[in-house]
ChimeraX commands (.cxc) that place a marker at each C-alpha (Angstrom):
marker #1 position -32.19,-49.51,38.20 radius 0.5
marker #1 position -33.78,-48.60,41.45 radius 0.5
marker #1 position -32.63,-50.86,44.28 radius 0.5
marker #1 position -36.00,-50.51,45.99 radius 0.5
marker #1 position -37.98,-51.75,42.97 radius 0.5
marker #1 position -35.69,-54.26,41.30 radius 0.5
marker #1 position -34.11,-56.96,43.40 radius 0.5
marker #1 position -31.68,-59.40,41.82 radius 0.5
marker #1 position -32.74,-62.95,42.63 radius 0.5
marker #1 position -30.81,-66.13,41.91 radius 0.5
marker #1 position -33.45,-67.12,39.33 radius 0.5
marker #1 position -33.03,-63.82,37.40 radius 0.5
marker #1 position -29.24,-64.13,37.56 radius 0.5
marker #1 position -29.22,-67.74,36.29 radius 0.5
marker #1 position -31.65,-66.90,33.51 radius 0.5
marker #1 position -29.46,-64.03,32.35 radius 0.5
marker #1 position -26.40,-66.29,32.27 radius 0.5
marker #1 position -28.35,-68.72,30.09 radius 0.5
marker #1 position -29.11,-66.01,27.52 radius 0.5
marker #1 position -32.48,-64.73,28.73 radius 0.5
marker #1 position -33.16,-61.00,28.23 radius 0.5
marker #1 position -33.82,-59.33,31.57 radius 0.5
marker #1 position -35.60,-55.96,31.57 radius 0.5
marker #1 position -35.65,-53.35,34.32 radius 0.5
marker #1 position -37.51,-50.11,34.87 radius 0.5
marker #1 position -35.78,-46.86,35.76 radius 0.5
marker #1 position -37.91,-44.04,37.21 radius 0.5
marker #1 position -36.88,-40.54,38.16 radius 0.5
marker #1 position -37.27,-36.80,37.72 radius 0.5
marker #1 position -35.60,-34.38,35.33 radius 0.5
marker #1 position -35.95,-30.82,34.13 radius 0.5
marker #1 position -37.74,-30.42,30.76 radius 0.5
marker #1 position -38.17,-26.88,29.37 radius 0.5
marker #1 position -37.66,-25.39,32.81 radius 0.5
marker #1 position -40.23,-27.68,34.52 radius 0.5
marker #1 position -39.77,-30.75,36.66 radius 0.5
marker #1 position -41.09,-33.88,34.97 radius 0.5
marker #1 position -41.24,-37.54,36.01 radius 0.5
marker #1 position -40.03,-40.20,33.63 radius 0.5
marker #1 position -40.06,-44.00,33.23 radius 0.5
marker #1 position -37.46,-45.79,31.17 radius 0.5
marker #1 position -37.15,-49.45,30.22 radius 0.5
marker #1 position -33.57,-50.71,30.26 radius 0.5
marker #1 position -31.62,-53.90,30.00 radius 0.5
marker #1 position -31.24,-55.33,33.47 radius 0.5
marker #1 position -28.95,-58.33,33.74 radius 0.5
marker #1 position -27.14,-59.86,30.82 radius 0.5
marker #1 position -24.23,-62.20,30.27 radius 0.5
marker #1 position -22.52,-60.03,27.60 radius 0.5
marker #1 position -19.28,-58.31,28.69 radius 0.5
marker #1 position -18.03,-55.72,26.18 radius 0.5
marker #1 position -14.53,-55.24,27.63 radius 0.5
marker #1 position -13.39,-58.86,27.84 radius 0.5
marker #1 position -13.27,-61.91,25.55 radius 0.5
marker #1 position -15.14,-64.93,26.84 radius 0.5
marker #1 position -12.99,-68.01,26.31 radius 0.5
marker #1 position -14.35,-71.22,24.69 radius 0.5
marker #1 position -15.14,-72.81,28.06 radius 0.5
marker #1 position -17.79,-70.10,28.59 radius 0.5
marker #1 position -16.53,-69.28,32.08 radius 0.5
marker #1 position -13.10,-67.69,31.89 radius 0.5
marker #1 position -12.35,-64.32,30.26 radius 0.5
marker #1 position -9.36,-62.30,29.15 radius 0.5
marker #1 position -9.01,-58.57,28.52 radius 0.5
marker #1 position -9.40,-57.21,24.99 radius 0.5
marker #1 position -6.07,-55.82,23.78 radius 0.5
marker #1 position -6.67,-52.35,22.37 radius 0.5
marker #1 position -4.33,-51.13,19.67 radius 0.5
marker #1 position -3.15,-47.55,19.66 radius 0.5
marker #1 position -1.97,-45.91,16.42 radius 0.5
marker link #1:1,2 radius 0.2
marker link #1:2,3 radius 0.2
marker link #1:3,4 radius 0.2
marker link #1:4,5 radius 0.2
marker link #1:5,6 radius 0.2
marker link #1:6,7 radius 0.2
marker link #1:7,8 radius 0.2
marker link #1:8,9 radius 0.2
marker link #1:9,10 radius 0.2
marker link #1:10,11 radius 0.2
marker link #1:11,12 radius 0.2
marker link #1:12,13 radius 0.2
marker link #1:13,14 radius 0.2
marker link #1:14,15 radius 0.2
marker link #1:15,16 radius 0.2
marker link #1:16,17 radius 0.2
marker link #1:17,18 radius 0.2
marker link #1:18,19 radius 0.2
marker link #1:19,20 radius 0.2
marker link #1:20,21 radius 0.2
marker link #1:21,22 radius 0.2
marker link #1:22,23 radius 0.2
marker link #1:23,24 radius 0.2
marker link #1:24,25 radius 0.2
marker link #1:25,26 radius 0.2
marker link #1:26,27 radius 0.2
marker link #1:27,28 radius 0.2
marker link #1:28,29 radius 0.2
marker link #1:29,30 radius 0.2
marker link #1:30,31 radius 0.2
marker link #1:31,32 radius 0.2
marker link #1:32,33 radius 0.2
marker link #1:33,34 radius 0.2
marker link #1:34,35 radius 0.2
marker link #1:35,36 radius 0.2
marker link #1:36,37 radius 0.2
marker link #1:37,38 radius 0.2
marker link #1:38,39 radius 0.2
marker link #1:39,40 radius 0.2
marker link #1:40,41 radius 0.2
marker link #1:41,42 radius 0.2
marker link #1:42,43 radius 0.2
marker link #1:43,44 radius 0.2
marker link #1:44,45 radius 0.2
marker link #1:45,46 radius 0.2
marker link #1:46,47 radius 0.2
marker link #1:47,48 radius 0.2
marker link #1:48,49 radius 0.2
marker link #1:49,50 radius 0.2
marker link #1:50,51 radius 0.2
marker link #1:51,52 radius 0.2
marker link #1:52,53 radius 0.2
marker link #1:53,54 radius 0.2
marker link #1:54,55 radius 0.2
marker link #1:55,56 radius 0.2
marker link #1:56,57 radius 0.2
marker link #1:57,58 radius 0.2
marker link #1:58,59 radius 0.2
marker link #1:59,60 radius 0.2
marker link #1:60,61 radius 0.2
marker link #1:61,62 radius 0.2
marker link #1:62,63 radius 0.2
marker link #1:63,64 radius 0.2
marker link #1:64,65 radius 0.2
marker link #1:65,66 radius 0.2
marker link #1:66,67 radius 0.2
marker link #1:67,68 radius 0.2
marker link #1:68,69 radius 0.2
marker link #1:69,70 radius 0.2
view
């Protein structure tokens, strides 16, 4: 996300914590077939999901996921 275009407000942050889906736009340049091209990409902005920790039943505290090695 571009810092200049997408500012995180307290309303957006609270809405994401309550389960709202926040979208953000990413713009930039990349090389395509040897030519410079501009692109726009829609991405998830803020969300309450954390994929490396378990959220405990109180909905606030977390603990790390124990990975098993074989």
